[in-house]
C-alpha positions as CSV (number, residue, x, y, z in Angstrom):
1,M,0.2,-0.2,0.0
2,E,1.3,3.4,-1.0
3,Y,0.8,4.7,2.7
4,D,3.6,2.5,3.8
5,R,6.0,4.7,1.6
6,L,4.9,8.0,3.7
7,A,4.2,6.5,6.9
8,D,7.4,6.3,8.5
9,L,8.5,9.5,7.4
10,S,9.4,12.0,10.2
11,L,8.5,15.7,11.3
12,T,9.2,18.1,14.2
13,I,6.5,20.5,15.2
14,D,7.6,23.2,17.5
15,D,4.8,25.9,16.3
16,V,1.5,25.5,15.2
17,S,-1.1,28.4,14.0
18,T,-4.7,29.0,12.2
19,D,-5.5,31.5,9.8
20,R,-9.0,31.8,9.6
21,R,-10.1,32.7,5.8
22,E,-13.1,34.1,4.3
23,R,-14.7,34.9,0.8
24,E,-17.7,35.5,-1.0
25,T,-18.5,32.5,-3.7
26,S,-20.5,32.3,-6.9
27,S,-22.9,30.0,-5.1
28,E,-24.1,32.9,-2.8
29,F,-22.9,31.7,0.2
30,T,-19.7,32.9,2.3
31,R,-17.1,30.5,2.7
32,V,-14.8,30.7,5.5
33,T,-12.3,28.6,6.0
34,T,-8.7,27.5,8.7
35,T,-5.2,27.8,7.2
36,V,-3.4,25.0,9.5
37,S,0.4,25.7,9.5
38,L,2.5,23.6,11.5
39,S,6.2,25.1,11.8
40,G,9.3,22.8,12.7
41,P,13.6,22.9,12.7
42,P,14.5,22.9,9.0
43,P,16.9,20.6,6.9
44,A,18.6,23.9,5.8
45,D,18.7,27.3,7.1
46,E,15.9,28.0,7.4
47,R,12.8,27.0,8.8
48,V,9.9,25.3,7.4
49,T,5.8,24.8,7.7
50,G,3.8,22.5,6.6
51,R,0.1,23.7,5.8
52,G,-3.3,22.3,5.3
53,E,-6.9,23.2,5.2
54,D,-9.9,23.0,7.7
55,V,-13.0,23.2,5.6
56,T,-16.0,22.9,8.1
57,Y,-18.6,24.3,6.7
58,E,-19.9,26.5,10.1
59,T,-18.7,29.4,10.5
60,E,-19.2,29.2,13.8
61,D,-16.6,26.1,14.0
62,H,-14.1,28.3,12.8
63,D,-14.3,31.5,15.0
64,R,-14.3,28.9,17.8
65,L,-11.5,27.6,16.8
66,A,-9.7,30.6,16.2
67,E,-10.4,32.0,20.2
68,T,-9.8,28.3,21.8
69,G,-6.8,27.1,19.3
70,L,-5.8,23.3,18.9
71,P,-4.7,21.1,21.6
72,D,-1.0,21.0,22.3
73,L,0.8,19.4,19.1
74,T,4.0,20.0,19.2
75,G,6.8,16.6,19.6
76,E,8.8,14.3,17.5
77,Y,6.6,11.4,15.0
78,T,6.3,9.8,12.3
79,V,3.2,10.8,9.9
80,D,2.3,7.5,10.9
81,S,2.1,7.9,14.6
82,F,1.1,11.4,14.0
83,S,-1.6,10.5,12.8
84,E,-2.3,8.0,15.8
85,R,-2.0,11.4,17.8
86,L,-4.6,13.3,16.0
87,A,-7.2,10.2,16.5
88,A,-6.7,10.1,20.3
89,L,-7.8,13.9,20.6
90,D,-10.8,15.8,20.3
91,L,-10.3,18.7,17.8
92,F,-13.0,20.3,18.5
93,P,-12.4,22.1,22.1
94,G,-14.7,24.6,21.9
95,G,-17.3,22.6,21.5
96,E,-19.2,20.1,19.3
97,P,-19.4,20.8,15.5
98,D,-22.5,20.7,13.9
99,R,-22.5,18.0,11.9
100,A,-19.9,14.5,12.6
101,A,-18.1,14.6,9.2
102,F,-16.9,17.8,10.3
103,R,-14.0,15.8,12.7
104,N,-13.1,14.1,9.0
105,Y,-12.4,17.8,7.9
106,R,-10.3,19.1,10.3
107,R,-7.8,16.3,11.0
108,W,-7.9,15.9,7.6
109,A,-6.2,20.0,7.8
110,L,-4.3,18.6,10.0
111,E,-3.0,15.3,8.7
112,S,-2.5,16.9,5.6
113,A,0.0,20.1,7.0
114,G,1.6,17.6,9.0
115,L,2.5,15.4,5.8
116,D,3.1,18.8,4.1
117,L,5.9,18.9,6.9
118,A,7.6,16.2,7.0
119,L,7.7,16.4,2.9
120,R,9.5,19.8,3.1
121,Q,11.9,18.3,6.1
122,A,13.0,15.8,4.2
123,A,13.3,18.4,1.2
124,T,10.9,16.2,-1.2
125,D,7.5,16.2,-2.9
126,L,4.8,13.7,-2.2
127,G,4.7,12.8,-5.9
128,S,8.4,11.7,-5.9
129,E,8.0,9.6,-2.5
130,L,5.1,7.4,-4.1
131,G,7.0,6.7,-7.0
132,R,4.0,9.0,-9.3
133,T,4.8,11.8,-12.2
134,V,2.6,14.9,-11.9
135,D,0.4,15.1,-14.9
136,P,-1.7,18.4,-16.2
137,V,-4.8,18.3,-14.8
138,R,-8.8,18.1,-16.3
139,F,-11.1,19.7,-14.8
140,V,-14.8,21.1,-14.9
141,A,-16.0,24.4,-13.9
142,S,-18.9,23.3,-10.9
143,T,-22.0,25.7,-11.1
144,R,-25.4,26.4,-9.9
145,L,-27.8,28.2,-12.6
146,G,-29.5,30.0,-9.8
147,D,-33.3,30.6,-8.5
148,P,-35.1,30.5,-11.2
149,P,-32.5,28.6,-13.2
150,T,-30.5,30.4,-16.1
151,T,-28.0,29.7,-17.9
152,D,-26.3,33.0,-17.4
153,R,-23.5,32.0,-15.6
154,L,-23.3,29.6,-18.4
155,E,-22.5,31.7,-21.4
156,A,-20.0,33.9,-18.9
157,L,-17.6,31.2,-18.2
158,H,-18.1,29.9,-22.1
159,E,-17.6,33.0,-23.0
160,R,-14.3,33.5,-21.1
161,V,-13.2,29.6,-22.0
162,P,-15.3,28.0,-24.9
163,G,-13.7,24.7,-25.0
164,L,-15.0,24.4,-20.6
165,E,-16.3,21.3,-19.4
166,F,-18.7,21.8,-16.7
167,K,-20.4,20.0,-13.5
168,L,-24.0,21.1,-12.9
169,D,-26.2,20.5,-10.2
170,P,-30.3,19.7,-11.5
171,T,-32.7,21.4,-9.3
172,P,-36.6,20.2,-9.6
173,E,-37.2,23.8,-11.3
174,W,-35.5,22.7,-14.6
175,D,-37.9,22.1,-17.7
176,E,-37.3,21.0,-21.2
177,D,-36.7,24.5,-22.2
178,L,-34.1,24.9,-19.8
179,V,-32.4,21.9,-21.2
180,A,-32.7,23.0,-24.9
181,A,-30.6,26.4,-23.6
182,I,-27.8,24.8,-21.8
183,D,-27.5,22.5,-25.1
184,E,-27.5,25.7,-26.8
185,T,-25.1,27.8,-24.7
186,V,-22.5,25.2,-24.8
187,G,-23.6,22.2,-25.7
188,T,-25.2,19.1,-23.8
189,D,-21.7,16.8,-24.4
190,A,-19.7,19.9,-22.2
191,V,-21.7,19.0,-19.2
192,R,-19.4,16.1,-18.0
193,I,-21.4,15.8,-14.2
194,L,-24.7,16.1,-13.6
195,D,-24.8,16.4,-9.2
196,L,-28.5,15.6,-8.1
197,K,-27.4,16.1,-4.7
198,G,-29.8,13.4,-3.7
199,Q,-27.2,11.8,-1.0
200,Y,-27.5,14.8,1.7
201,E,-29.8,15.2,4.4
202,G,-30.4,18.6,6.7
203,T,-28.1,20.5,4.1
204,D,-28.5,23.6,2.6
205,V,-27.6,21.9,-0.9
206,D,-30.5,18.7,-0.7
207,V,-32.1,18.3,-3.6
208,P,-35.3,16.2,-2.5
209,A,-36.0,12.6,-4.9
210,D,-37.6,13.7,-7.8
211,P,-38.0,11.0,-11.2
212,A,-39.4,13.5,-13.5
213,L,-36.3,15.8,-13.2
214,Y,-34.5,12.2,-13.0
215,E,-35.8,11.3,-16.2
216,L,-34.8,14.4,-17.8
217,V,-31.9,15.1,-17.4
218,V,-30.6,11.4,-17.8
219,D,-32.1,11.6,-20.9
220,A,-31.0,15.1,-22.1
221,F,-27.2,14.5,-21.1
222,P,-26.5,10.8,-22.3
223,D,-22.9,10.8,-21.8
224,A,-22.8,12.8,-18.7
225,V,-22.1,11.3,-14.9
226,I,-24.7,10.8,-12.4
227,E,-23.8,12.3,-9.2
228,D,-25.6,10.8,-5.8
229,P,-28.8,10.1,-7.3
230,A,-31.2,9.4,-4.0
231,L,-33.0,6.3,-4.5
232,T,-37.0,5.5,-3.5
233,D,-39.6,3.8,-4.8
234,E,-40.0,5.9,-7.7
235,T,-36.8,6.3,-8.6
236,R,-35.3,3.4,-8.0
237,P,-36.7,1.5,-11.4
238,L,-34.7,4.5,-13.6
239,F,-31.5,2.3,-12.4
240,E,-32.1,-1.1,-13.2
241,A,-30.7,-0.8,-16.6
242,E,-26.9,-1.4,-16.3
243,S,-26.4,1.0,-18.7
244,L,-27.6,4.2,-16.6
245,R,-25.8,2.5,-13.6
246,S,-22.7,2.1,-15.1
247,R,-23.1,6.1,-14.9
248,V,-23.5,6.6,-11.9
249,S,-21.8,7.9,-9.2
250,W,-21.3,8.5,-5.3
251,D,-19.6,11.6,-3.5
252,A,-21.4,12.0,-0.2
253,P,-22.2,8.4,1.2
254,I,-18.2,7.9,0.7
255,H,-15.7,8.2,3.4
256,G,-14.1,5.3,3.5
257,L,-13.6,1.4,2.2
258,E,-16.8,0.6,4.2
259,D,-19.1,3.2,2.8
260,I,-18.0,1.7,-0.8
261,E,-19.0,-1.8,0.2
262,A,-22.1,-0.7,1.2
263,L,-23.0,1.0,-2.0
264,P,-26.4,-0.7,-3.4
265,W,-24.2,-1.5,-6.2
266,E,-20.0,-2.0,-7.1
267,P,-19.6,1.4,-8.3
268,D,-18.0,2.1,-11.4
269,W,-17.6,6.0,-10.5
270,L,-16.3,7.7,-7.2
271,N,-16.1,11.2,-5.9
272,I,-12.8,11.5,-4.2
273,K,-12.5,14.7,-1.2
274,P,-10.0,14.3,0.6
275,S,-11.1,15.7,3.6
276,R,-14.3,13.2,3.9
277,F,-12.0,10.5,4.5
278,G,-9.8,12.0,7.5
279,S,-6.9,10.1,7.1
280,L,-4.7,10.1,4.7
281,E,-4.3,6.4,5.4
282,S,-8.2,5.8,4.8
283,L,-7.7,8.0,1.6
284,L,-4.8,6.0,-0.3
285,E,-6.4,2.3,1.1
286,T,-9.8,3.7,-0.9
287,I,-7.8,4.6,-4.2
288,A,-6.2,1.5,-4.3
289,Y,-9.0,-0.7,-3.9
290,C,-10.7,1.7,-6.7
291,E,-7.7,1.0,-9.3
292,E,-7.6,-2.7,-8.0
293,R,-11.0,-2.6,-9.4
294,D,-11.2,-0.1,-12.2
295,V,-13.3,2.2,-10.3
296,Q,-13.4,5.4,-12.2
297,L,-12.4,8.7,-10.3
298,Y,-11.9,11.9,-10.6
299,G,-11.4,15.1,-7.5
300,G,-14.2,17.1,-5.8
301,G,-13.9,20.1,-4.2
302,Q,-15.3,21.9,-1.1
303,F,-14.9,25.5,-1.8
304,E,-11.3,25.3,-0.7
305,L,-9.5,29.1,0.0
306,G,-6.4,28.3,0.3
307,V,-3.7,25.3,0.4
308,G,-6.8,23.1,0.0
309,R,-7.0,23.6,-3.2
310,E,-3.7,23.2,-4.6
311,Q,-3.4,19.7,-2.6
312,I,-6.6,19.0,-4.2
313,Q,-5.2,19.3,-7.4
314,L,-2.4,17.9,-7.0
315,L,-3.6,14.2,-6.0
316,A,-5.8,14.7,-9.2
317,S,-2.6,15.0,-11.0
318,L,-0.7,11.8,-9.1
319,Y,-3.9,9.4,-9.3
320,Y,-7.1,10.6,-11.8
321,P,-5.5,13.1,-13.8
322,G,-7.9,12.4,-16.8
323,G,-11.1,12.6,-14.7
324,P,-13.4,15.1,-15.0
325,N,-11.7,16.9,-11.6
326,D,-14.6,19.4,-9.8
327,V,-11.0,21.2,-9.1
328,A,-10.9,24.3,-10.8
329,P,-8.8,26.5,-9.9
330,R,-10.3,29.2,-6.8
331,A,-10.9,32.3,-9.4
332,Y,-13.9,30.0,-10.9
333,N,-16.3,30.1,-7.3
334,D,-15.7,34.1,-7.5
335,P,-19.2,35.7,-8.1
336,D,-17.9,37.5,-11.3
337,V,-15.5,34.9,-13.6
338,A,-12.6,37.7,-14.5
339,D,-10.8,37.2,-18.0
340,G,-7.8,35.2,-18.3
341,V,-8.8,32.7,-15.7
342,P,-6.1,29.2,-16.2
343,E,-7.7,26.8,-18.6
344,S,-8.4,22.9,-18.7
345,P,-5.9,21.3,-18.8
346,L,-3.7,22.3,-15.6
347,D,-0.5,22.3,-15.4
348,P,1.4,20.3,-13.1
349,P,3.8,22.6,-11.5
350,G,8.0,23.0,-12.4
351,N,9.4,22.2,-9.1
352,P,6.8,20.8,-7.2
353,D,8.0,20.6,-3.3
354,G,5.8,19.4,-0.3
355,F,2.3,18.5,-0.3
356,G,1.7,21.2,-2.8
357,W,0.8,22.5,-5.6
């Protein structure tokens, strides 16, 4: 397992800090994240710092973290023993998070910062340690179409980047006229993923199961991956055909191997969001499991504002560069996308360092 290539890397931490970030997004909410920095003695003359990003969605969790700080993490570790230390700590000392999944998000921030520091203290980078090359990353732009839905944002993005591909979130307000407008604006083949968001519960993005909507979009976009359908008595019959099951991908339910094994059928596609896994070991064992079974993978983002975005781009580059990766540069999440945004595929760094892009 590739985790074994990283587990024994040493890291020494003598300082821990956090930096709260905030930014408006194209999805009409204010995104708040926290960058975690772990610093330690260098391999040469200058101190080195490893960074990760806590993508917990509740602003008050970040505010409490800024007030309370993290538990004491200073000391000497290996990547593996640091992970074990994190598993034993309460990383929300200011109070229980709004959702249990947020514990994985914060742990991932610290695991990724620890890995970044360990690699930098060893004067190496993740691709070199794993024996994998960094390749150009194909990406899609993820966007909602508003309420009521229109093609306005698609038109603006298509004007700036004519060859751009998309991940769209259908809602019950979609109809045949909107689908026709999408086809006229960008073409149905430019829509690579349709995220039905049927596996979310108790969030602001929940979309109830709607068999009429499902029938509309799976027929109108025959080449698109269908992400996170809700399987109910009304929608399940739509997915009895293998030809449609082979287009289905899962995202929200996937936090590790047990979740894959619990799916209603063996998947052909998965969306990999590293923060959902919590630990580096869980992430890498899941990727290895999928590679062994020819499950097609693509990366997913969480509206990262800092280093977390570059880290998911790097993982996509190393493991699934040709997938319809939802890891577009941060500029694509701005309310108004400026001219000159990077185009897909995204070029890898010329001199990779640590766990960075």
